[in-house]
C-alpha positions, 0 to 999 in steps of 0.5 A, spaced: 481 546 443 484 540 446 483 539 454 490 538 454 492 545 452 488 548 457 493 548 462 498 553 461 505 552 463 505 557 468 499 555 471 502 548 471 508 550 475 504 554 480 499 548 481 504 543 482 508 547 487 501 548 491 499 540 490 506 538 493 506 544 499 499 541 501 501 534 500 508 536 505 503 539 510 498 534 511 504 528 511 509 532 516 504 536 521 504 532 528 509 527 525 510 524 532 502 523 533 499 516 533 496 514 527 488 513 527 485 508 531 479 506 526 480 504 519 486 505 515 489 499 518 496 502 521 499 497 526 503 502 530 507 497 534 510 494 527 514 501 526 519 499 531 519 492 528 520 493 521 526 499 522 529 494 527 535 492 523 536 500 521 536 502 528 541 497 530 546 499 525 545 506 527 546 505 534 550 499 535 554 499 528 551 492 526 544 490 523 543 483 526 543 483 534 538 478 535 534 473 531 529 478 528 532 481 521 527 484 517 533 486 512 532 480 509 524 481 507 525 489 506 533 490 504 531 497 500 526 499 506 532 498 511 537 501 507 533 508 506 531 508 514 538 507 516 540 513 511 535 517 515 537 515 522 544 516 520 543 523 518 537 525 523 538 520 529 534 515 531 527 517 533 520 516 531 519 522 526 526 520 523 523 513 522 517 517 518 521 521 514 522 515 509 515 514 508 513 522 507 519 522 502 516 516 499 509 519 499 511 526 496 515 522 490 509 518 489 505 524 487 510 527 483 511 521 479 504 519 478 503 526 475 509 525 471 506 519 468 499 522 467 502 528 464 505 523 459 499 519 457 493 524 459 496 531 459 497 536 464 489 536 466 489 529 468 496 530 471 493 535 476 487 532 478 491 525 479 496 530 483 490 533 487 487 526 489 493 523 491 496 529 495 489 529 499 487 522 499 486 520 507 488 513 506 495 515 503 496 521 507 496 516 513 500 511 510 505 516 508 506 518 515 507 511 518 514 507 518 512 501 514 514 498 507 507 499 504 508 507 502 515 506 500 513 500 496 508 503 492 512 509 491 517 505 487 511 502 483 509 508 481 516 510 479 516 504 475 509 505 472 511 513 470 517 511 467 513 505 463 508 511 461 514 515 458 517 510 454 512 511 449 516 517 446 523 514 449 523 507 449 530 507 454 525 509 459 523 502 460 530 501 463 528 505 469 521 502 469 525 495 470 529 497 475 524 501 479 520 495 479 525 491 482 526 496 487 519 495 489 520 488 490 526 488 494 522 494 498 517 488 500 516 482 496 508 483 495 510 487 489 511 481 485 504 482 482 507 488 479 513 485 476 509 480 473 504 485 470 510 489 467 513 483 464 507 481 461 506 488 458 513 488 456 513 482 452 506 483 449 508 490 447 515 487 443 511 481 440 505 486 438 510 491 435 508 489 428 501 486 429 496 489 425 492 494 429 497 494 435 499 501 438 506 499 436 505 498 429 508 504 426 513 505 431 520 502 430 522 501 437 518 497 443 520 499 450 519 492 452 526 489 451 529 496 455 524 494 460 526 487 461 533 489 461 532 494 466 529 488 470 535 483 469 540 488 471 537 490 477 535 483 479 542 481 477 545 486 482 541 484 487 543 477 486 550 479 488 547 480 495 542 475 496 545 469 494 550 469 499 544 470 504 539 465 500 538 461 506 535 467 510 532 470 505 528 464 503 526 463 510 524 470 511 520 471 504 517 464 503 517 460 510 515 466 514 511 471 510 507 466 505 507 459 508 505 461 515 499 465 513 494 464 509 490 457 507 490 456 499 484 451 499 479 453 494 474 455 499 479 460 502 481 463 495 473 464 494 472 467 501 478 472 499 475 473 493 468 475 495 471 479 501 475 484 496 470 490 496 467 489 503 473 486 508 476 493 509 472 500 508 478 502 503 474 502 497 468 505 500 472 511 503 474 513 495 467 510 492 467 516 487 474 514 485 473 507 484 467 509 480 471 513 475 476 508 475 472 502 473 469 506 467 477 508 465 478 500 466 473 498 462 474 503 457 482 501 456 480 494 456 476 495 450 481 498 446 487 494 449 491 493 443 491 500 441 492 503 448 498 507 450 503 503 455 501 506 461 494 505 460 495 498 459 499 497 465 494 501 469 489 495 468 494 490 469 496 493 476 489 493 478 487 486 476 493 482 477 494 486 484 487 483 486 489 476 484 495 477 489 490 479 494 486 473 493 491 468 493 495 471 499 491 476 504 484 480 502 483 481 509 489 486 511 488 493 510 495 494 508 494 490 502 490 495 499 495 501 499 498 499 493 492 500 489 491 508 491 495 511 485 492 506 480 485 507 482 486 515 482 490 514 475 484 511 472 479 515 474 483 521 472 484 519 465 477 517 465 474 524 467 479 528 463 479 524 457 479 528 450 475 523 447 469 518 448 470 513 453 468 508 448 468 509 440 461 509 437 463 502 433 464 499 440 456 499 440 456 495 434 461 490 437 460 482 436 456 477 440 463 474 442 466 481 444 460 482 448 461 475 452 469 477 453 467 483 456 462 480 461 467 478 466 471 485 467 464 488 467 462 483 473 469 484 477 468 492 476 460 491 478 462 487 484 467 492 487 463 498 485 456 495 488 460 491 494 464 497 497 457 502 496 453 496 500 458 496 505 456 502 508 449 501 510 451 494 512 457 496 516 455 493 523 454 486 520 461 487 516 465 489 522 462 483 526 465 479 520 458 477 517 459 478 510 454 474 507 448 480 506 453 485 503 457 479 498 450 476 496 447 483 494 453 486 491 454 479 487 446 479 484 447 487 482 453 486 479 450 480 475 444 484 473 448 490 471 453 485 467 447 481 463 443 488 462 450 491 459 450 485 454 443 485 452 442 492 451 449 493 449 448 498 443 444 503 448 449 502 453 455 503 449 452 508 445 450 513 451 457 512 454 460 513 447 457 520 448 458 521 455 463 527 458 465 529 464 464 537 464 469 542 467 463 544 472 462 537 474 469 535 475 470 541 479 464 539 483 467 532 484 474 535 486 470 539 491 467 533 494 473 529 494 477 534 498 471 536 503 471 528 504 478 527 505 479 533 509 474 532 513 477 525 515 484 529 516 481 534 521 477 529 525 483 525 526 487 532 528 482 534 533 482 528 537 490 526 535 494 523 541 502 522 542 501 517 547 506 512 543 511 517 542 511 519 550 511 511 552 517 510 548 520 516 551 518 514 558 521 507 557 528 510 556 527 514 562 526 507 566 531 503 563 538 504 561 541 504 554 543 497 552 537 493 556 535 487 553 527 487 553 523 481 550 517 482 546 514 485 540 512 491 543 519 492 546 520 493 538 514 498 538 517 502 543 524 502 542 524 508 537 525 514 542 530 510 547 536 505 547 533 499 549 535 492 545 529 489 544 528 482 543 522 480 538 518 474 539 513 472 534 509 465 533 514 461 530 519 466 527 524 471 530 526 469 537 521 464 538 525 458 539 529 460 545 523 465 548 522 461 555 530 460 556 532 467 555 535 468 563 539 474 560 533 478 558 530 481 565 524 485 562 518 484 558 514 489 554 507 487 552 500 490 552 495 489 558 489 492 555 485 491 551 488 484 553 495 481 555 499 480 549 495 483 544 500 485 539 502 478 538 499 475 532 497 469 536 493 473 541 495 473 548 498 466 548 505 467 546 506 472 551 502 469 556 506 462 556 513 467 557 510 470 563 508 464 566 515 462 566 516 467 572 511 467 577 515 472 581 514 477 576 513 484 578 510 490 573 514 496 574 511 501 570 505 502 565 504 506 559 498 509 556 498 507 548 494 508 542 492 502 538 484 501 538 478 505 540 478 503 547 483 504 552 490 501 551 496 500 556 502 497 555 506 494 561 514 493 563 515 487 567 521 485 571 521 477 570 524 476 577 521 482 581 529 484 583 530 491 584 534 494 578 541 496 579 
């Protein structure tokens, strides 16, 4: 009996409801609580900054009240946040409703896509893993764009997977890919991935040995049509605001950030498995995903559309990190569903991971597979070695981990090429038994559940309380300067004036005499919230030697004590 037929319809429905119930509970318990201060990489004070235009529209009736307008970077996210504020009011939990809903949608959509290409068993495994993944749960609780962008990527992938049977689903795939891009432009990698596969699927429809060889219709044209229509509609709104859109998405988000020298690109490539502990925390999933990735790649032309797009999702996504930013934890969130999908397909596969014929592949094929084996090996070994060398890595010393991981990846890759027949002969017979799968799921649930329980036991709500306290200190409409003013604005009615290094309200930062107050960190350092360190805020503070600190607030951002301070610029008594 096929593993796909093991799960009855009734059991399937009950299991899906249970998975969603667990996912909802993990994402909504203590929704005002502070994010974890170790790993994961959530910067809590960014929530107020990225919901700024939605908050403005809900409170003041206009999206733009100053020169910080992330609506030009994240119009879809801004619209969804405004919808939440309009229905529930402005506040911390209201802002976090959007990522919570995004996370739940991603679970449902991942299961739908996996069911289409791997059956109910694969869908349930994927749903369990995504619903309980600690990284994903915590990002689904933060009012930042990554969760919503990822949900639209999953929606696009699921629709593309379902287009195998009904090509018209490709239209939804294209539209959702565009929505992901306009939620956060970092999703450009996925747009490129789906375009590549859509074009390739159309060109190979009549190709010998192609998946589409015996099919009358390819989803490629439908997918491209969906993209064209979605971007065309978006252009109606973007073109009139092109100068601002270009400034925010290119000058602000790209040019001011990474270095693009050859050395910098090599550094970022070598950092992929070690700069963050993302891959280390889901190492078993990474191992399973690596097997699934190579398995699909070796039968790429005959693989299902959803399988091929998973490979491109991961590989092109890694390339985007190398080009842009491999050191930021938020960049890795988009990989979680892809890795889980690849691993779920691998551990629940009805057929062998590799065909018996592949063990007799030509020498040319062996060397073509080598780069992919090197990539997978480097990520698997690098993320594993990061654990014993965590002290060095956290100190910014990657040399030992990178060299050892690279050496092991090379040894394994060359061994695979040398002992090709034996390796792939064994892999063609390997299976994950039901018992082994149950053990792996228990380990995953215990690991992720343990992290969640640890966070819950030590949780605080200092940031929420500080935001409430700011509102008790300052009347509605008070202008307050500094990025932290945005971070502490969700539970009050102040009017924050965002100041970034070279963007936002930067040009007139030293001349804002209409603004009487500044909000900034004083611990762990003055201006800690600024990307440029304390210098940006300090140069503003230096303009006001008679300034007076009128209130301090305990907040939570780092493992150490953190404190924000409300400063009156001229020390005048407040009216």
